[in-house]
C-alpha positions, 0 to 999 in steps of 0.5 A: 500500500502506498504511503503519502509523503509528509509535508516539508513543513510538518514534523516527523512525529505527526506522521509516526504510526502507532498501534492501529494506525500501522497499515502493513500486514507483516512487520519486523518487531524489535523489543529493546536489543532483541529482534523478534522477527517478522510476524503478522500485525495482529500478533505484534499488537497482541505482544504490545498489549501483553507487555503493556507497551505500544507498537511504534513504526520506526522504519516505514520504508523497510520491507517489511516495516520495522516496529518497536515495542516501547511506550510512545511517550518514552520513545518520543522523549528519547527521540527528541533528546537525540535530536537536541544532542545532535543539534548541539554537536552541529552548533559546536562545529560552526566557526565564526570569523572575526577580523582585526587590524593592527591599527584597530580603534579601541571602540571597534575592538570592543565591538569585535570582542562583544561579537566573539563573546556572543558566538562563544556563549552559543557554543561556536568556535571563533577564528580570529584573523588579523591582517597586515597591509603594506608597511604594517608588516614591519611592525608585527609586534603591534598586531600581536599586542592587539591579539593579546588584548583580544584574548585577555578580554574573552578569557572568561568565555573561551580559550585559544586552541593554539598560540597565535601564529603568523601565517603569510601576512596575517596572524591567526588563532582559533578560540574554543568555548569553555564548558558551560559550568566554567564559562562566564554568563553572557553579559547581554543576557544578564542585562535582560534579566530584569536589571533595568527599569520595570515595565509600565505594567508594574508601575502600580506595584507599590511593593517593588521599589523602582531602581531609579527612585533615588534619582527622582526628586520627591515633592512634598507640595501638591501638584500645580497643574504641570507648572514648575513655578506657578505664576498664580501661587502668590496672587491674593484674591480680595 
């Protein structure tokens, strides 16, 4: 029997066949590490009921299809965990490049450092490339000094895989992220954790003291309708 192809925008779990949704007459059954061989679908469903588990089709394109005796909730959890782990490895294999120059401005160097920290906090490797142009090759010590400052700035987040090397007309170094338990927190994430002023919706919450309350002067006199100096406050009415 022909099987419809899943939509490219749908997940694989939505087309996972379980128990009565399996359409094959015979299936190859696997339970744990043990293969039970090819049996009819009715016998496989009976085995699933006897062991209080589900019959899950894991290889629908095989002939006959391969099914596993397992709880569907446990199967989906293990599958999602494997996909998450595989994405982590793919993310860690990504390399981002940061380009520097011997005469880079300190402000620009700080921006480059922030970009590198963001990449390292996302478990990416960072390749630092500093290029010499023209007569800058005569003063290579300036380039190594820039690389040294860069490595010192990102030290809480990553470490160089090797010492900076002069290759051709440039200095290259590869930086790997530190383990999460030894790595400093992303400063951009810390700024967004609620250290700033409260949102407008929390303005009526009198139990929480706003961070900038000390900077706002407190006026004991009643409001004068929006005037800082009311021109009518000294007017005497007879």
